[in-house]
N, C-alpha and C positions, 0 to 999 in steps of 0.2 A: 471453613468456607473455601471451597476450591471450584474453579471453573472459569469460563470466559464470559465477560460482560460485553455484549455487543453495543457499545456506546455510540450515540449520535453526537458528535462534537459540534458545538455551536461556534459561530464566528467570534473572533476576539479572544479566543483561548488557545494557548499552546497545548501540545500533547502532554507536557509536564504538568501544566495546570490541571488537566483532567485527572492524571494519576494522583496528584495531591488531594483533589476533592473526593475521589473515590476512596482513598485511604481514610479520609475523615468520615465519610458517609458509612462505609462498611466496617469502620473501626478495626482495620487490619493494616499491617505495614507491608506485607508481601503482595505488591501490586506492580505491574509493568505494562507498558503499551507496546504495540506491535508495529510501530513505524510512524514517524512524525507526520503531522499535517500542519501546514503553515497557519498562523493565527487567522489570516483572512479567508481560509478555506474551511467549509463545514463538511460533515459527512461521517461515514462509517469509520470508527476507530475501535477495534477490538481491544479490550483491556483484560489482561490475564490476572487472576487472583489465586493466591495460595499455590498448590501444586501445579496449577496451570502456567505459572511463570516459567516453568521448565520448557514449555513449548514455544516461547516467544521467538527463538531463532527460526523455527519451522513455519511460523506464520508470516514473518516478514518477507519470505520468498514467494508468497502467493501472488496471483495476478490481482490487479486493481482496476476498477472501472470508474471512469470519471465522466461527468457532464461538464463540458468546457465551452467557453465562448472566446473566440479570437476576434479582435477588432482590427481591421485594416485602416491605415491612414496615418498612424504614428507608432513609433517604437519607444521603449523606455529602457533605462539602464538595468532595471531588475527583471525585465521581460514580462512584468505583470502591471496591474493598474496602480500599484503603490509607488512605482519609480518615477524618476524625472524623465521628461521627454527628451529623446536624443535625436530624433529625425521625424520629419513630417512630409507627407505626400498625399494630396487630396485624391480621393477616389471619385473621379469625375463622372463615371457612369456605373450603373449596377452590374456586378459580375453575376452572370446567370448561374442557376443552380446546377445545370449539367456540367459546367466548367468546374465548379466547386467540388462536386462529387468525384470528378475525374482526378483532381488534385489530391483529395483526401485518400483515395485508393492507392496512390503512389506510396503512401506511408504504411501500407499493410505489409506485414512480415518483418524481416530483420532490417533495422535502421541504424545508421551511425549518427550519434548525437554528440555535439560538443557540450561539455558540462558548462552551465551558466556561471558567470563571474560571481554573482551573488548566491553562493552555495557553500556548504560546509565541507566540500571535498578538499582534501589536503594536497598541496603541491610543495615539495621540499619542506615538509613538516609544518606548513602554515596553511590555514584555511583560506579558500579563494576570496571569501567576502572580506577578509582582513587585508588582502592586497587591494581590493576595490576601495575600501574605506581609507587606505593610506595612499591611494592614487598611484600605486606601484604597478608597473607592467608585469604580466605573468602569462605563460603559455598554458591555456586551458586544455585539459586532456579530452580525448574522444572516447566514447563508450559505444558498445553494441547493445542495442535494446531490441525487444520483440513486441511488435504491435499485433495482438491476436485478432482484434476486430476494431474497425473504425467506421462510423456511419454518420451521415449528415442528417440534421434535424430541421434547421430553419435559418433564414438569413433576413436581416433588416438593414435598410439604408437610411442614413441620416443626411437629409438634403442640406441642412444648415451647416453641420460640421464637416460634411463630405467624407464620412467614414462609413464603412460597412462591417457589420458584425455577423459572424457565422457561429451557430451553435451546433456542436457535434458531440458524439459519445465515443469514448475510446476505452478498450480493455487492453492493458499493457503489462509488461513484466516489471519486476522490481528494478528500481534505479532509473525509471523513465521520468524525465522532467517534462510535464505537460506544457509548461510555459515556453520551454524551448521548442516543443513540437508546434505550438502556436506561431512562434516566430518563423519557423521553417516553412509552415504552411503559407504564411504571408509572403515569404520570399518566392515560393513557387507560383504565387498569384501575382507577383510583381510589385508588392507594396510592403513598406515597413509596417510591423504589426506588434501586438502584445496580447497577452492573456488578460481579458477583462473580467472573467468570472470562472469559478471552478467549484465543483461539488464532487466529493467522492461518494458514489452511489453503491459501491460494493467492494468488499475485500475478500478474495477467495470465494467461498460459497455463502458468505454473509452479506445480505443486502439491506437496504434501508428499511424494509418491512420487518426485519429481525431486531431492529435497534430499540434502545431505550435512552431517554435523556437524563441528565443529572437531576432535573426538576422532578421527573417521574420517579426516580429512585428516592428522592427526599420525601415525596408524597407517600410512597409505599411504606417507608419506615415510620412516617407520622401515623399511618393507619395500622401499624403493627403487623404489616404483611412482609412476607419473605421476598427479597430481591432475586429475581430469576437469573441464574447463571447457567450458561450452556455447558454440558459435559465436554471433556477434552476431545472425545471421538467425534463430536459434531463439527469441530473446526479443523480436523486433520484428515478429512475425507479426500484431500488431494494427494495423500501419500498411499502407497501400496500397503496392503494388510497381510500379515502372516499369523494365522490362527494356530495356537499351540494347546497341548493337553496339560493336565495339572503337573505331572513330573517335569515337563519342560518349563512350565511357568515358574516352578521353584528354582530352576537353574537361572532363569531370566532374572528373578528377584535377587539372586546372589551375584548378579553381574557377570555371569559366565558367557563365554563365547559358545556359539552353536554351529553345527555343520551348515554349509551353504545349501539353502533349500532349492527345491525344484518344483515349479519354475523359479528362476532367479528374479527378484524384485527389479522393477524398471526404474523406480525413483531412487535418488541418492540416499534418502532416509525412508524408513518404512516402519509401520506400527506393529507391535507384537500384542495380540489380543488373546484373552482367555475368557470364555463365556461372554463374548461380545463386549468386553471391557478392556480398554487399553492399559497394559501394564508396563510398557516400555517402548522406546524408539531405538531401532537398531540401524546399522549400516554395514556394508560389506567390508570385511577386514582387508588390509593391504595385501595379504597373501592370496586373496581371491578364492580361498578354500573354506573360509568361515565367515560368520557374521558376528559383529561385536556390538555391545550396548553404547548408545550415545546418551540416552537418558533413561532412568528407571524411576517409576512412580511408586509411591507407597500404596500397598494393596488396599488399605482401609479406604483411602480417598478415591481410588480408581475403580472400586467395585460397587 
């Protein structure tokens, strides 16, 4: 059993929980996820099975699309709805949509983000959330991220709580903290804020329409039906492709280096295909004159 399971993760589960359940349902140990989703977040979580576990590093680098809600009026220590309130400021009047749209577009392109305190990023060999729980001061690092697209959906105003919520969609690079983005959007609008809701609607080229739930997997097995797994090439379309003939394919299967092709691939990693099936992932050699294997797949499972 080899391929990618486009799982829809439910709220209340960790990514590790999903891997554990998939292992039990599919009765196989070779299972891995392609990037964590917080327990309070639902959405697309590709799970690699069998030979497909070899492509996990190349799937974590794909863009992610989220449907998020930022609530203006108070901030929390975790930057989301699960944390303790750290600051309040009433939103006395509704912020107009054109103002919101203008602020959102300021985040389009390359953005500098400060890593949130409640995160697993390590500083001096210790995770940031460990500093937070121990109430120890620490300098949080900054990162460059890329916002490919961001668009406004809707806004609602709570007259009783005097808060305003803004729903938007964002497509972003690996390493983007959407809760930090929400806090930064609030700062641009002049209010303390936090991320009150988040759903991952797409990972790379896989969207919500492609997914299956754990419950649906269990139902399929109860009915004696096959659980649909996506072939590896379906989830690696973001990488350049180099087609080879059979003699070259044999060299690839033996892990040999190959001459630098023309045209030169533009992605850091690229797929080697034979008869439209992926047989390996290669990268440019340090000498810039050859290409070398990063991952080679068993022919039986990849054909």
